[in-house]
C-alpha positions in Angstrom: -19.6 94.8 8.5 -19.6 95.2 12.1 -21.1 97.9 13.9 -20.4 99.2 17.4 -23.3 98.7 19.5 -24.6 100.7 22.4 -25.7 99.5 25.8 -28.8 97.1 26.1 -31.6 99.3 26.9 -34.6 98.3 29.4 -32.5 96.5 32.0 -33.1 98.8 34.9 -36.0 99.7 36.8 -38.1 103.0 36.5 -36.1 106.1 37.4 -37.5 109.4 38.5 -35.7 112.7 38.1 -34.6 114.4 41.3 -32.1 117.3 42.1 -28.9 115.8 43.4 -27.5 117.7 46.4 -24.0 117.8 44.8 -25.0 119.5 41.7 -26.3 117.7 38.8 -29.8 116.3 38.3 -30.2 112.6 38.0 -31.9 109.6 39.4 -30.4 106.6 41.4 -31.9 103.6 43.0 -30.2 102.7 46.2 -30.6 99.0 45.5 -28.5 99.1 42.2 -25.3 100.6 43.6 -22.0 99.1 42.1 -20.2 96.5 43.9 -16.4 96.8 44.5 -14.4 95.3 41.9 -13.6 91.6 43.0 -16.5 91.3 45.2 -19.1 88.5 44.7 -18.9 85.8 42.1 -16.8 86.1 39.1 -17.0 84.0 35.9 -18.8 80.9 36.8 -16.3 78.1 37.3 -18.5 75.4 36.0 -19.7 77.2 32.8 -17.5 80.0 31.9 -20.5 82.2 31.7 -19.8 85.8 32.9 -21.5 87.4 36.1 -24.2 89.7 34.7 -23.4 93.2 35.8 -23.0 96.8 34.7 -20.6 96.3 31.9 -20.7 99.6 30.0 -20.4 101.5 33.5 -17.4 99.5 34.5 -15.5 99.8 31.2 -16.3 103.5 31.2 -15.0 103.9 34.7 -11.7 102.0 33.9 -11.4 104.0 30.8 -11.7 107.2 32.5 -9.0 106.3 35.2 -6.7 105.4 32.4 -7.2 108.3 30.4 -7.1 110.8 33.4 -4.3 108.8 35.5 -6.4 108.8 38.5 -8.4 106.2 40.2 -8.3 102.4 40.1 -7.0 101.0 36.9 -6.9 97.5 35.3 -3.1 96.7 35.5 -1.0 94.6 33.2 2.1 93.0 34.7 1.1 94.5 37.9 2.4 98.0 37.0 1.2 99.2 33.5 -2.4 100.4 32.8 -4.1 98.0 30.5 -6.0 99.2 27.5 -9.6 99.0 28.3 -11.5 97.0 25.5 -15.2 96.4 25.1 -15.9 92.9 23.8 -19.0 92.4 21.7 -20.2 88.9 21.1 -23.0 88.0 18.5 -25.3 85.1 19.0 -23.5 83.1 16.0 -20.2 83.1 18.1 -18.4 86.0 16.3 -16.4 88.2 18.7 -15.0 91.7 18.1 -13.3 94.0 20.7 -13.5 97.9 20.6 -11.4 100.2 22.5 -13.3 102.2 25.0 -11.3 105.4 24.8 -13.5 106.6 22.0 -16.5 107.2 24.3 -14.3 110.0 26.0 -13.1 111.6 22.9 -13.3 115.3 22.5 -14.8 116.9 19.5 -11.6 117.3 17.7 -11.5 113.3 17.3 -15.3 113.0 16.3 -16.3 111.8 12.8 -17.8 114.4 10.7 -21.4 113.0 11.1 -21.2 113.6 14.7 -20.5 117.6 14.1 -23.1 117.6 11.6 -25.9 115.9 14.1 -25.0 118.4 16.6 -25.2 121.5 14.6 -28.8 120.4 13.9 -29.7 120.3 17.4 -32.5 122.8 18.6 -34.2 123.5 21.9 -34.5 121.2 25.1 -32.6 118.0 24.0 -32.5 114.3 25.2 -29.2 112.6 24.6 -30.6 108.8 24.6 -27.6 106.6 25.6 -25.4 109.4 26.8 -22.5 107.1 27.6 -19.6 109.0 29.1 -21.4 112.3 28.0 -19.2 113.5 25.0 -22.1 114.9 23.3 -23.6 116.2 26.1 -20.7 118.2 27.3 -20.3 120.0 24.0 -24.0 120.9 24.1 -23.4 122.4 27.5 -20.8 124.4 26.4 -22.8 125.8 23.7 -25.6 126.9 26.1 -28.1 124.0 24.7 -30.2 122.7 27.7 -29.4 119.0 27.4 -30.4 115.7 29.6 -28.4 112.6 29.3 -30.5 109.4 29.7 -28.8 105.9 30.1 -29.8 102.5 31.7 -26.2 102.2 32.9 -25.9 103.6 36.6 -22.1 103.6 36.1 -22.0 105.5 33.0 -24.0 108.2 34.7 -21.6 108.3 37.5 -18.9 108.9 34.9 -20.9 111.6 33.3 -21.2 113.2 36.5 -17.6 113.3 37.2 -16.9 114.8 33.6 -19.4 117.5 34.4 -22.8 116.5 32.8 -25.3 118.5 35.0 -28.6 116.9 34.1 -28.9 113.1 33.9 -31.7 110.5 34.3 -31.3 106.8 34.8 -33.7 104.7 32.9 -35.2 103.9 29.5 -37.2 106.2 27.3 -40.4 104.3 28.3 -39.7 104.9 31.9 -38.9 108.7 31.4 -42.2 109.4 30.0 -43.7 109.2 33.4 -41.4 112.0 34.7 -43.5 114.5 32.6 -40.3 116.1 30.9 -40.8 117.3 27.0 -38.2 117.9 24.6 -37.5 119.4 21.3 -34.6 117.4 19.9 -34.0 113.7 20.6 -30.3 112.6 19.8 -29.6 108.8 19.1 -26.0 109.2 18.3 -22.9 106.5 18.4 -25.0 104.2 16.2 -28.0 104.4 18.5 -30.5 104.0 15.9 -29.8 100.3 16.9 -32.2 101.0 19.9 -35.2 100.3 17.6 -34.1 96.9 17.9 -36.4 95.4 15.3 -39.9 95.3 14.0 -41.4 94.4 17.4 -39.7 97.1 19.5 -39.6 100.0 17.1 -43.2 101.1 17.3 -43.0 101.3 21.2 -39.6 102.9 21.1 -41.0 105.5 18.7 -44.1 106.0 20.5 -42.3 106.7 23.7 -40.2 109.4 22.3 -43.2 111.0 20.9 -44.8 111.0 24.3 -41.6 112.9 25.3 -41.8 115.2 22.4 -43.1 118.9 21.9 -44.8 119.8 19.0 -42.4 119.9 15.9 -39.8 117.8 17.5 -37.1 116.0 15.8 -35.1 113.0 16.2 -31.6 112.8 14.8 -30.2 109.3 14.6 -26.9 107.7 13.5 -27.5 104.5 11.7 -25.3 102.0 9.6 -26.4 100.3 6.5 -24.8 96.7 7.0 -25.6 95.2 3.5 -22.4 96.5 1.4 -20.2 93.8 3.0 -19.2 90.6 1.0 -17.9 88.8 3.9 -19.7 85.5 4.3 -19.6 85.7 8.1 -21.9 88.6 7.9 -24.0 88.0 4.6 -24.6 84.4 6.1 -25.9 86.1 9.3 -28.1 88.4 7.4 -29.6 85.5 5.5 -30.1 83.4 8.7 -32.0 86.3 10.3 -34.2 86.6 7.2 -35.2 83.0 7.3 -36.2 83.4 10.9 -38.3 86.6 9.7 -36.1 89.1 11.4 -34.4 92.0 9.6 -31.1 91.1 8.2 -29.0 93.4 10.3 -31.1 92.7 13.5 -28.1 91.7 15.8 -28.3 89.4 18.9 -25.7 90.6 21.0 -24.0 90.8 24.5 -21.2 92.8 25.9 -18.3 91.6 28.0 -15.9 93.4 30.2 -13.5 91.7 32.5 -15.7 89.1 34.5 -19.0 90.7 33.5 -21.6 90.4 30.7 -24.8 91.6 30.0 -27.9 89.7 29.1 -28.4 88.9 25.4 -30.3 91.9 23.5 -31.2 92.8 20.0 -29.5 95.7 18.5 -30.5 97.0 14.9 -28.3 97.9 11.8 -30.6 98.6 9.0 -30.7 100.1 5.5 -32.4 103.5 5.0 -35.4 101.7 3.2 -35.8 99.4 6.2 -35.8 102.4 8.5 -38.5 104.0 6.3 -40.5 100.9 6.7 -40.3 101.0 10.6 -41.2 104.6 10.8 -44.3 104.2 8.7 -47.4 104.3 10.7 -45.7 106.0 13.7 -46.2 109.4 14.9 -42.7 110.2 13.1 -41.9 111.0 9.6 -38.3 110.5 8.0 -37.7 113.7 6.3 -33.9 113.6 5.7 -31.0 111.1 5.3 -27.5 112.5 5.3 -25.1 109.4 3.9 -22.2 111.6 3.0 -20.1 109.1 5.1 -21.8 105.9 3.8 -22.1 103.2 4.9 -22.9 105.5 7.9 -25.9 107.8 7.9 -27.7 110.6 9.8 -31.6 110.0 9.8 -33.8 113.1 10.8 -37.4 112.3 12.0 -40.0 115.1 12.8 -43.2 114.7 14.7 -46.4 114.7 12.7 -49.3 116.6 13.7 
């Protein structure tokens, strides 16, 4: 089984939240502005390695241009818009492609677990890995105070164009310094994977706790990877375990056009593995909705 990954977290410098004069609240570092397409170096001609850049922001920009019919679009044959595909590369050489259009999907095209997740939201909400803003836009329509957080500056620009009002550029760890507090944290789009593994999970959950009000909850979408019989995946799980990693601890990078990300860990895990990761943290696993197995919604509540 292959899980759709999110963006790598932690690749941007500390952000601060400020009121943008044009409307939405977000943060931006002036030295991380996107370069125009085609500028600078492309794929390394000697190694074939991609140029490191904001893969997710670039593909969302192009996906929005294709969907809306406006803006610069990647062309096929010089005239027809080319479908925007996110390329996901695993460290064993496995390649998977995922159409980017789903990041822009409206509620009518969502999976049932997404609807059940947003129905559980209460209070001030942080959408971690906001992407193109599909969840945040619905919550805004419902009158929920929602903040979108992402490490991709380009993704936040797309969110702003689509109408998301409150945006923060950075990681959850960096956002702690901003002094904001939340009642609900959303890790949707399989973003339970941001736990990464045994080494990263305690710090990630501690950062969420530092951002939490009393009684706060985390609603996270995960995938149990172990129902497959495909030897490409079962062999990968076994190799991970021999290296003392969790079986579904993926080592990935994302590719789009001439760009690539750095390699990063991304976790798909069983509910039992999640329970082990949560044990000893400020959070308690209180509910698992597995009606759409192998996908599940995990709800954590803040203890104390």
